[in-house]
C-alpha positions in Angstrom: -24.8 21.8 -35.3 -21.3 22.4 -34.0 -19.5 20.9 -31.0 -18.8 23.3 -28.2 -17.5 20.9 -25.5 -16.0 17.4 -25.5 -15.1 15.2 -22.5 -12.9 12.3 -23.1 -13.4 11.1 -19.5 -17.2 11.0 -19.6 -17.2 10.1 -23.4 -19.8 12.8 -24.3 -20.1 15.8 -26.4 -22.2 19.0 -26.1 -23.3 20.6 -29.4 -25.1 23.8 -30.2 -27.5 24.5 -33.0 -28.7 28.1 -32.9 -30.4 28.5 -29.5 -30.6 24.8 -28.8 -28.2 22.5 -27.0 -27.7 18.8 -27.6 -26.0 16.0 -25.7 -24.3 13.3 -27.7 -22.6 10.1 -26.3 -21.8 6.6 -27.7 -23.7 3.5 -26.6 -21.4 0.8 -28.1 -24.6 -0.7 -29.6 -24.7 -1.6 -33.3 -28.4 -0.9 -33.6 -28.0 2.6 -31.9 -24.4 3.6 -31.9 -25.0 7.0 -30.2 -27.6 9.0 -28.3 -28.5 12.6 -29.2 -30.8 14.4 -26.7 -31.7 18.0 -26.4 -30.9 19.7 -23.1 -31.4 23.2 -21.7 -28.6 25.7 -21.8 -28.6 25.8 -18.0 -27.9 22.1 -17.8 -25.1 22.4 -20.3 -23.6 25.3 -18.4 -23.9 23.5 -15.1 -22.0 20.4 -16.5 -19.3 22.5 -18.2 -18.7 24.5 -15.0 -18.1 21.2 -13.0 -21.2 21.3 -10.8 -22.4 17.9 -12.2 -20.8 14.8 -13.6 -21.4 13.3 -17.0 -23.6 10.6 -15.6 -25.7 13.2 -13.8 -26.1 15.1 -17.1 -27.2 11.9 -18.9 -29.7 11.3 -16.1 -31.0 14.8 -16.4 -31.4 14.4 -20.2 -33.4 11.2 -19.5 -35.6 12.3 -16.5 -35.5 16.1 -16.6 -34.1 16.7 -13.1 -30.9 16.6 -11.2 -30.3 13.9 -8.6 -28.0 14.8 -5.7 -25.5 12.4 -4.2 -27.5 12.3 -0.9 -30.5 10.8 -2.7 -28.5 7.9 -4.1 -28.9 4.4 -2.6 -25.9 2.2 -2.0 -26.5 0.3 -5.3 -26.8 3.6 -7.2 -23.6 4.9 -5.6 -21.8 1.7 -6.6 -23.2 1.9 -10.1 -22.0 5.5 -10.5 -18.6 4.6 -9.1 -18.1 1.8 -11.6 -19.4 4.0 -14.4 -16.7 6.6 -13.5 -14.1 3.8 -13.1 -15.0 1.1 -15.7 -12.0 -1.0 -15.0 -13.4 -1.9 -11.6 -16.1 -4.0 -13.2 -13.4 -6.4 -14.4 -12.4 -7.2 -10.8 -15.7 -8.8 -10.0 -18.2 -8.8 -12.9 -20.5 -11.3 -11.2 -21.4 -9.0 -8.3 -21.5 -5.9 -10.5 -23.8 -7.3 -13.1 -26.9 -6.9 -10.9 -26.4 -3.2 -10.8 -26.9 -2.8 -14.5 -29.3 -3.8 -17.2 -28.0 -6.3 -19.8 -27.3 -3.5 -22.3 -25.7 -1.2 -19.7 -23.5 -4.1 -18.5 -22.3 -4.9 -21.9 -21.6 -1.3 -22.7 -19.5 -0.7 -19.6 -17.7 -4.1 -19.9 -16.8 -3.2 -23.5 -15.6 0.2 -22.4 -13.4 -1.4 -19.7 -11.9 -4.1 -21.9 -11.2 -1.6 -24.7 -9.3 0.6 -22.2 -7.3 -2.5 -21.1 -6.6 -4.2 -24.5 -6.5 -1.1 -26.7 -7.3 -3.0 -29.9 -6.1 -0.2 -32.2 -2.7 -0.1 -30.5 0.4 -2.2 -31.2 1.9 -3.2 -27.9 5.5 -3.9 -29.1 7.4 -4.9 -32.2 10.9 -6.2 -32.7 13.3 -8.6 -34.4 13.9 -11.9 -32.6 16.1 -14.7 -34.1 15.9 -13.2 -37.6 12.1 -13.1 -37.6 9.7 -10.2 -37.0 7.7 -10.5 -33.8 4.7 -8.5 -32.7 3.8 -8.7 -29.0 0.2 -8.6 -27.9 -0.5 -8.4 -24.1 -3.9 -9.5 -22.8 -4.4 -8.4 -19.1 -8.1 -9.2 -19.0 -9.7 -12.1 -17.1 -12.0 -14.8 -18.6 -15.0 -14.7 -16.4 -18.2 -16.0 -17.9 -20.0 -12.7 -17.7 -17.3 -10.9 -19.8 -16.0 -13.7 -21.9 -18.0 -12.9 -25.0 -17.0 -9.3 -25.1 -13.4 -10.2 -24.3 -13.3 -12.6 -27.3 -14.8 -9.9 -29.6 -12.2 -7.3 -28.7 -9.3 -9.8 -28.7 -10.4 -10.9 -32.2 -10.5 -7.2 -33.3 -7.0 -6.6 -32.0 -5.6 -9.8 -33.7 -7.2 -8.7 -37.0 -5.5 -5.4 -36.6 -2.1 -7.1 -36.1 -2.7 -9.3 -39.2 -3.6 -6.3 -41.2 -0.4 -4.6 -40.0 1.6 -7.5 -41.3 -0.3 -8.0 -44.5 0.0 -4.3 -45.4 3.7 -4.3 -44.6 3.6 -1.2 -42.5 6.8 -2.4 -40.8 9.0 -2.3 -44.0 10.1 1.3 -43.7 11.6 0.8 -40.3 12.6 -2.9 -40.3 12.8 -4.0 -43.9 11.2 -7.1 -45.3 13.9 -9.8 -45.0 12.5 -12.1 -42.4 12.1 -15.9 -42.1 8.7 -15.6 -40.6 6.4 -13.1 -38.9 5.2 -14.1 -35.4 2.2 -12.7 -33.4 3.2 -13.4 -29.8 0.3 -13.3 -27.4 0.9 -13.1 -23.6 -2.0 -13.8 -21.3 -2.1 -12.6 -17.7 -5.0 -15.0 -17.0 -5.3 -18.5 -18.5 -7.9 -18.5 -21.3 -11.2 -20.3 -20.9 -12.1 -23.2 -23.1 -13.8 -20.9 -25.6 -10.7 -18.8 -25.6 -8.4 -21.7 -26.3 -10.8 -22.8 -29.1 -10.6 -19.3 -30.6 -6.8 -19.3 -30.5 -6.7 -22.8 -32.2 -8.9 -21.4 -35.0 -6.6 -18.4 -35.5 -3.7 -20.7 -35.6 -5.3 -22.8 -38.3 -6.1 -19.7 -40.4 -2.4 -18.6 -40.3 -1.0 -22.0 -41.3 -1.0 -21.3 -45.0 0.6 -17.8 -44.6 4.1 -16.5 -43.6 2.6 -15.6 -40.2 2.4 -17.7 -37.1 0.9 -17.5 -33.7 2.7 -18.0 -30.4 0.8 -18.1 -27.2 2.3 -17.6 -23.7 0.2 -18.6 -20.7 0.6 -17.4 -17.1 2.5 -20.5 -16.1 5.2 -19.7 -18.8 4.2 -22.5 -21.1 4.5 -21.4 -24.7 2.5 -22.8 -27.6 3.8 -22.0 -31.1 2.3 -22.8 -34.5 3.9 -26.3 -34.3 1.8 -27.2 -31.3 -1.9 -27.6 -31.0 -4.0 -25.3 -28.9 -7.2 -27.1 -28.2 -10.1 -27.2 -25.7 -8.3 -30.2 -24.0 -5.5 -28.0 -22.7 -4.3 -28.9 -19.2 -4.1 -25.4 -18.0 -6.8 -24.6 -15.4 -8.8 -21.4 -15.5 -7.8 -18.6 -13.2 -10.5 -17.4 -10.9 -10.1 -13.6 -10.9 -12.4 -13.1 -8.1 -10.4 -15.4 -5.8 -7.2 -13.6 -6.8 -8.8 -10.3 -6.0 -10.1 -11.5 -2.7 -6.7 -12.9 -1.7 -5.0 -9.7 -2.6 -7.5 -7.7 -0.6 -6.9 -10.0 2.5 -3.2 -9.5 2.1 -3.6 -5.7 2.0 -5.9 -5.8 5.0 -3.5 -7.9 7.1 -0.5 -5.8 6.1 -2.5 -2.6 6.9 -3.3 -3.9 10.4 0.3 -4.7 11.1 1.5 -1.3 9.9 -1.3 0.4 12.0 0.1 -1.3 15.1 3.6 -0.1 14.4 2.3 3.5 13.9 0.4 3.3 17.2 3.6 2.0 18.9 5.6 5.0 17.5 3.0 7.5 18.6 2.8 5.9 22.1 6.6 6.0 22.4 6.7 9.6 21.2 4.1 10.5 23.9 6.0 8.8 26.7 9.3 10.5 25.8 7.6 13.9 25.4 6.0 13.6 28.9 9.3 12.7 30.5 11.0 15.7 28.9 8.1 18.0 30.0 8.2 16.7 33.6 12.0 17.4 33.8 11.6 20.8 32.2 13.8 19.8 29.2 13.5 21.1 25.6 10.8 19.3 23.6 10.9 21.1 20.2 13.8 19.0 18.8 12.0 15.8 19.7 8.9 17.1 17.8 11.1 17.9 14.8 12.5 14.3 14.9 8.9 13.0 15.0 8.0 15.1 12.0 10.9 13.6 10.1 10.3 9.9 11.1 6.8 9.1 12.6 4.8 11.3 10.2 6.5 10.1 7.0 6.2 6.5 8.2 2.4 7.0 8.6 2.1 8.9 5.3 4.1 6.6 3.0 3.6 3.2 4.5 0.1 3.3 6.1 -2.0 5.7 4.1 -1.5 4.1 0.6 -2.6 0.7 1.9 -5.6 2.3 3.6 -6.6 4.0 0.3 -6.2 0.8 -1.7 -8.2 -1.1 0.9 -10.9 1.5 1.0 -11.2 1.4 -2.8 -11.7 -2.3 -2.9 -14.2 -2.2 0.0 -16.3 0.3 -2.0 -16.7 -2.3 -4.7 -16.9 -5.3 -2.4 -18.4 -4.2 1.0 -19.1 -7.8 1.9 -15.4 -8.5 2.1 -15.0 -6.3 5.2 -16.0 -9.2 7.5 -13.5 -11.6 6.1 -10.8 -12.9 8.4 -7.1 -12.5 7.7 -5.8 -15.2 10.0 -5.0 -17.7 7.3 -3.6 -15.2 4.8 0.2 -14.9 4.4 1.6 -11.6 3.3 4.5 -11.9 0.8 7.9 -11.4 2.5 9.0 -8.7 0.1 5.8 -6.7 1.0 6.1 -7.3 4.8 9.8 -6.4 5.0 9.3 -2.9 3.6 8.2 -1.6 7.0 10.9 -3.1 9.2 13.8 -0.9 8.5 11.9 2.4 8.5 10.3 1.4 11.9 13.6 0.5 13.5 15.2 3.7 12.1 12.3 5.8 13.5 12.6 4.2 17.0 16.4 4.8 17.1 16.0 8.4 16.0 13.5 9.1 18.7 15.7 7.5 21.5 18.8 9.2 20.2 17.1 12.6 20.3 15.7 11.9 23.7 19.1 11.0 25.1 20.5 14.2 23.8 17.8 16.3 25.4 17.1 14.5 28.7 18.5 16.1 31.8 17.0 15.0 35.2 15.9 17.7 37.6 18.2 18.2 40.6 16.6 17.9 44.0 17.1 21.0 46.3 17.8 20.4 50.0 14.7 20.8 52.2 14.5 24.1 54.1 13.2 23.6 57.6 10.2 25.4 58.7 9.8 27.7 61.7 8.0 25.0 63.6 10.9 22.5 63.0 13.5 25.1 64.1 11.5 25.7 67.4 11.3 22.0 68.0 15.2 21.5 67.9 16.3 20.2 71.4 18.3 22.7 73.5 21.7 21.8 75.0 22.4 22.6 78.6 25.0 25.3 78.9 25.9 24.4 82.5 27.2 21.0 81.5 30.7 20.3 83.0 32.7 17.4 81.6 33.6 14.6 83.9 37.3 15.0 83.2 37.3 18.6 84.4 35.4 17.6 87.6 38.0 14.9 88.3 40.8 17.4 87.5 39.4 19.9 89.9 38.8 17.3 92.6 42.4 16.0 92.5 44.6 17.4 95.3 47.2 19.8 94.4 50.8 18.7 94.5 52.4 19.0 97.9 55.1 21.6 98.1 57.5 22.4 100.8 56.4 26.0 101.2 53.1 27.8 101.8 53.7 30.2 99.0 53.7 27.5 96.5 50.3 26.2 97.8 48.8 29.7 97.7 50.1 30.3 94.2 48.9 27.0 92.8 45.5 27.4 94.5 45.2 30.9 93.1 46.1 29.7 89.6 43.7 26.8 89.9 40.9 29.1 90.9 41.8 31.4 88.1 41.8 28.5 85.6 38.5 27.2 87.0 36.9 30.6 86.5 38.3 30.8 83.0 37.0 27.3 82.2 33.6 28.2 83.7 33.5 31.3 81.5 34.6 29.2 78.5 31.8 26.8 79.2 29.4 29.6 79.4 30.6 31.1 76.2 30.8 27.8 74.4 27.7 25.8 75.4 28.6 22.9 73.1 30.8 20.1 74.4 33.6 18.9 72.2 35.5 15.9 73.6 38.7 16.6 71.6 39.0 20.1 72.9 38.5 18.9 76.5 41.3 16.4 76.3 43.7 19.0 74.8 42.9 21.4 77.6 43.6 18.8 80.2 47.0 17.9 78.7 48.1 21.6 78.5 47.0 22.1 82.1 48.9 19.0 83.3 52.1 20.1 81.5 52.0 23.6 83.0 51.7 22.1 86.5 54.5 19.7 85.9 56.8 22.5 84.7 56.1 24.7 87.8 56.7 21.8 90.1 60.0 21.2 88.3 61.1 24.8 88.8 60.2 24.7 92.5 62.2 21.6 93.0 65.3 23.3 91.5 64.8 26.2 93.9 
């Protein structure tokens, strides 16, 4: 039987023996470390082509038929999601435990903790104060449901560290002239009482050797081999579920705040666009500015939070109804959005100011009806000044010829003025005054000449 396909992600292997195909996958069970089941060639081809997942292939090997995603219940969907992403079970093992049998739960918890702790790997090694120090990082919580598995894998990793020191695998690179060798364990979450008891036992074992144990807890307190690690430690246990819930509420609140800012940007963009369109201005540069400001703000500041929030809600759907009124978002997280938002608003207003040109209002053209309704001016209108000038008696002269001449000129001028009034129906007071003055001067000049004669 030879292997024809191996999947590290699904942790399974497809083998072929002649015309028969077999599915192999580990169970992390001492009594039955792996499962080998015969499957049809069509099922193997369907999985290798990507039509079905590894879990669906295992279900097919157990039940003999495929199960589509539409047939899954909510619990089954949650179960498949956790199986595809084992580390999620560490976030809330209490709620996830009901989805699995005891054996399945232990298997997936083991898989998750192994991926986090990596017992066969050495996290870091170095020389500190003339002694060799090996760093061991433990990022896993200490919930009751996973505590036993956690201790087993942690013990396995510490044993590998001790074996590394005892076999002197470090000599080739660092030499062997050290005052002591220290295993420095850093915990992300405070160990439970059983965890502290386990560390005290390890410390006791190492007392008679050149190795020592140094433990660093989350509150930065460090216990070395000269101090006692016991069950009476004053460090309280960290509740991982509460931390996860608080983080979710912070994400949810920050998401709402950023969503409001995105809506404000889109509303502002819409208003500015409408103003430009109404005034027949160019709008394409404003759209380009929006593509460079509003769209990236939405993509890089809102979408990642939405995705993170959605992933947590898939595991904890009951958290959707939680209120965020009492949650405070860290200042370094909330300040990330302020500068990009202000820069986006300023960019939009600057582009708008460069493009906006108000429409000029054209004078109103009168209609035919309005022209017909314009009041007419009487062309026979005679100014009062002219009437008075015509009514004034002519200057007395000593001879009859002067009277006849003046009367003839007056009649001629009156005829001329009447013609002018007919040709110019509009009355201008300034022109009337000027005409009266000229007429008066002419009469005065003639009278003066006659007097000389």
